[in-house]
C-alpha positions as CSV (number, residue, x, y, z in Angstrom):
1,M,62.4,42.2,232.7
2,S,63.1,42.0,236.4
3,S,64.6,45.5,236.5
4,G,61.3,47.2,235.4
5,R,62.8,48.6,232.2
6,G,61.0,48.2,228.9
7,K,62.1,45.6,226.4
8,F,63.5,48.2,224.0
9,F,65.3,50.6,226.4
10,Y,68.8,49.5,225.4
11,L,68.0,49.5,221.7
12,Y,66.7,53.0,221.9
13,L,69.6,54.1,224.0
14,I,72.2,52.7,221.6
15,G,70.3,54.0,218.6
16,G,70.2,57.5,220.1
17,T,73.9,57.4,220.9
18,V,74.7,56.3,217.3
19,A,72.5,59.1,215.9
20,L,74.3,61.6,218.3
21,I,77.7,60.5,217.1
22,L,76.6,60.8,213.5
23,L,75.3,64.3,214.2
24,L,78.6,65.4,215.8
25,Y,80.6,63.8,213.0
26,S,78.5,65.5,210.3
27,L,78.9,68.9,212.1
28,T,82.6,68.6,212.5
29,T,83.4,67.5,209.0
30,A,81.3,70.3,207.4
31,Y,82.2,72.9,210.0
32,P,82.5,76.2,208.0
33,N,79.5,75.4,205.8
34,I,77.0,73.7,208.1
35,N,73.9,72.5,206.3
36,H,71.0,73.2,208.7
37,G,68.7,70.7,206.9
38,G,71.3,68.0,207.2
39,A,71.8,68.7,210.9
40,L,68.0,68.6,211.4
41,F,68.0,65.3,209.6
42,Y,70.2,63.9,212.5
43,I,68.7,66.0,215.4
44,I,65.1,64.7,215.0
45,P,65.9,61.0,215.2
46,T,68.4,61.6,218.0
47,L,65.8,63.4,220.2
48,A,63.1,60.9,219.3
49,L,65.3,57.9,220.2
50,Y,66.4,59.4,223.5
51,Y,62.8,60.3,224.3
52,M,61.6,56.8,223.6
53,A,64.4,55.4,225.8
54,Y,63.3,57.7,228.6
55,K,59.6,56.7,228.2
56,T,60.5,53.0,228.2
57,Y,62.8,53.4,231.2
58,H,60.4,55.4,233.3
59,V,57.7,52.9,234.1
60,K,55.0,54.3,236.4
61,K,54.2,52.3,239.5
62,D,50.8,52.4,241.2
63,G,51.9,54.4,244.3
64,E,54.2,56.8,242.4
65,L,53.2,60.5,242.4
66,M,53.9,62.3,239.1
């Protein structure tokens, strides 16, 4: 891609957003009796997809200091 982003940046970003929406939906529908295992089931993929989107977006260049 000419913008320097990885091939799967938008896929990971959309997947992470969908997982975040599902997490918020599951927490709001089961508000008084929140199942922590069920919430963890949505939190882990959400964080993983956003992390992968970050890693594919941030491409190191030769002169970049990190």
